[in-house]
Rosetta silent file (secondary structure, phi, psi, omega in degrees, C-alpha in Angstrom):
SEQUENCE: MPVVTIQITREGTTPGADATTAEQKAALIKGASELMLQVLGKPLDSTFVVIEEVPLENWGWGGLPVPEYRRSKAAIA
SCORE:     score description
SCORE:     0.000 S_00000001
   1 L     0.000   98.511  177.807   22.410   13.481   -6.389 S_00000001
   2 L   -74.822  144.063  171.391   22.455   10.365   -4.211 S_00000001
   3 E  -120.535  118.770 -179.021   21.129    7.095   -5.570 S_00000001
   4 E  -107.598  124.906  177.319   20.170    4.617   -2.857 S_00000001
   5 E  -109.920  126.482  178.714   19.627    1.002   -3.875 S_00000001
   6 E  -115.551  122.023  176.208   17.729   -1.264   -1.492 S_00000001
   7 E  -107.530  128.780  179.173   17.686   -4.981   -2.199 S_00000001
   8 E  -133.545  156.682  177.261   15.092   -7.082   -0.409 S_00000001
   9 E   -75.253  153.965 -178.798   13.895  -10.626   -0.780 S_00000001
  10 L   -91.688   24.528 -177.408   10.659  -11.252   -2.593 S_00000001
  11 L   -84.143  -21.179 -173.560    9.381  -13.521    0.188 S_00000001
  12 L    85.152  167.427 -176.297    7.202  -11.003    1.962 S_00000001
  13 L  -115.849   -4.850  177.837    7.240  -10.342    5.669 S_00000001
  14 L  -126.802  153.588 -179.365    3.952  -11.890    6.727 S_00000001
  15 L   -54.803  132.483  179.014    2.629  -15.430    6.208 S_00000001
  16 L    84.877   -9.713 -179.525    1.138  -15.800    2.740 S_00000001
  17 L   -80.423  135.249 -179.552    2.611  -12.533    1.471 S_00000001
  18 L   -88.077  -29.455 -174.213    4.433  -12.804   -1.851 S_00000001
  19 L  -158.656  177.212  177.698    6.289   -9.522   -1.782 S_00000001
  20 L   -69.656  138.488 -178.452    6.720   -6.194   -0.123 S_00000001
  21 L   -76.790  164.024  177.144    3.584   -4.052   -0.227 S_00000001
  22 H   -61.089  -37.197  179.420    3.324   -0.667   -1.933 S_00000001
  23 H   -66.452  -39.774  177.856    2.965    0.944    1.502 S_00000001
  24 H   -66.090  -40.696  178.479    6.169   -0.715    2.743 S_00000001
  25 H   -64.440  -40.944  177.690    8.040    0.397   -0.367 S_00000001
  26 H   -60.948  -40.299  178.797    6.790    3.965    0.085 S_00000001
  27 H   -65.900  -38.268  176.710    8.052    3.888    3.686 S_00000001
  28 H   -63.842  -43.847  179.607   11.466    2.646    2.524 S_00000001
  29 H   -62.071  -46.560  179.757   11.686    5.427   -0.074 S_00000001
  30 H   -62.526  -47.177 -177.714   10.689    8.066    2.456 S_00000001
  31 H   -64.131  -43.046  179.756   13.049    6.757    5.123 S_00000001
  32 H   -66.244  -40.225  179.274   16.057    6.448    2.813 S_00000001
  33 H   -65.399  -42.740  178.582   15.443    9.929    1.398 S_00000001
  34 H   -66.335  -33.340  176.511   15.114   11.450    4.870 S_00000001
  35 H   -63.632  -42.853  177.577   18.327    9.702    5.935 S_00000001
  36 H   -62.558  -36.576  177.607   20.203   11.358    3.045 S_00000001
  37 H   -67.039  -48.718 -176.001   18.735   14.709    4.116 S_00000001
  38 H   -68.292  -42.024 -174.302   19.648   14.279    7.798 S_00000001
  39 H   -86.683  -42.107 -173.925   23.123   12.805    7.344 S_00000001
  40 H  -110.314   -5.494 -178.264   24.361   14.420    4.134 S_00000001
  41 L    71.498   21.240 -179.688   22.105   17.458    3.793 S_00000001
  42 L   -82.960  129.055 -179.976   20.846   16.226    0.417 S_00000001
  43 L   -61.423  148.435 -179.621   17.432   17.646   -0.530 S_00000001
  44 H   -57.157  -38.005 -175.788   14.606   15.134   -0.769 S_00000001
  45 H   -79.969    3.870  174.839   13.999   16.012   -4.416 S_00000001
  46 H  -111.202    2.404 -178.533   17.579   15.174   -5.386 S_00000001
  47 L  -102.568  128.425  176.153   17.606   11.658   -3.907 S_00000001
  48 E  -106.505  134.936  178.599   16.677    8.658   -6.010 S_00000001
  49 E  -121.735  126.712  178.599   15.730    5.385   -4.322 S_00000001
  50 E  -114.792  126.072  177.995   15.694    2.103   -6.235 S_00000001
  51 E  -109.511  123.022  177.841   14.085   -0.961   -4.663 S_00000001
  52 E  -112.951  122.108  174.863   15.058   -4.322   -6.101 S_00000001
  53 E   -95.596  123.902 -175.301   13.107   -7.397   -5.038 S_00000001
  54 E  -102.863  122.114  177.753   15.241  -10.503   -5.385 S_00000001
  55 L   -62.478  148.855 -176.770   13.481  -13.844   -5.937 S_00000001
  56 H   -53.203  -38.880 -177.327   14.389  -16.541   -3.410 S_00000001
  57 H   -73.051   -5.845 -178.023   16.071  -18.673   -6.077 S_00000001
  58 H  -104.920   17.632  176.796   18.429  -15.797   -6.957 S_00000001
  59 L  -145.052  158.700 -177.570   20.305  -15.454   -3.691 S_00000001
  60 E  -136.976  168.569 -177.784   22.474  -17.523   -1.402 S_00000001
  61 E  -151.288  135.068  178.052   23.854  -17.560    2.097 S_00000001
  62 L    60.725   30.052  178.390   26.800  -19.396    3.582 S_00000001
  63 L    81.816    7.577 -177.408   27.835  -20.751    0.180 S_00000001
  64 E  -130.209  155.846  168.561   24.443  -22.374   -0.454 S_00000001
  65 E   -60.119  144.882 -173.222   21.163  -21.469   -2.113 S_00000001
  66 H   -54.549  -45.485  179.370   18.962  -20.016    0.636 S_00000001
  67 H   -57.848  -40.216  179.203   16.404  -22.863    0.790 S_00000001
  68 H   -67.388  -41.443  177.679   19.243  -25.367    1.216 S_00000001
  69 H   -59.908  -45.274 -179.870   20.953  -23.182    3.830 S_00000001
  70 H   -63.402  -40.019  177.702   17.721  -22.922    5.799 S_00000001
  71 H   -62.739  -40.197 -179.161   17.197  -26.691    5.668 S_00000001
  72 H   -66.836  -37.944  177.943   20.713  -27.266    6.973 S_00000001
  73 H   -68.540  -38.252  179.989   20.157  -24.793    9.842 S_00000001
  74 H   -66.721  -33.558  179.656   16.794  -26.373   10.700 S_00000001
  75 H   -68.740  -29.616  179.943   18.422  -29.820   10.863 S_00000001
  76 H   -75.771  -36.298 -174.705   20.941  -28.530   13.424 S_00000001
  77 L   -71.416    0.000    0.000   18.337  -26.925   15.671 S_00000001
């Protein structure tokens, strides 16, 4: 019984979007389940997919909170 955990940011992927849509999450679940079937031969009904949306303030990059990291990269460009 595979358990696939997908962590994504809660920023959304389009301007003004707060989070991933239900349709996008359904596509992630389907795709991850089909990958387990194709690669490992695991039946779709034995695969569990967990999607965790991480708020922007709860993740970092390059040793910095993400907003600060992005500001530092923007200043270089």
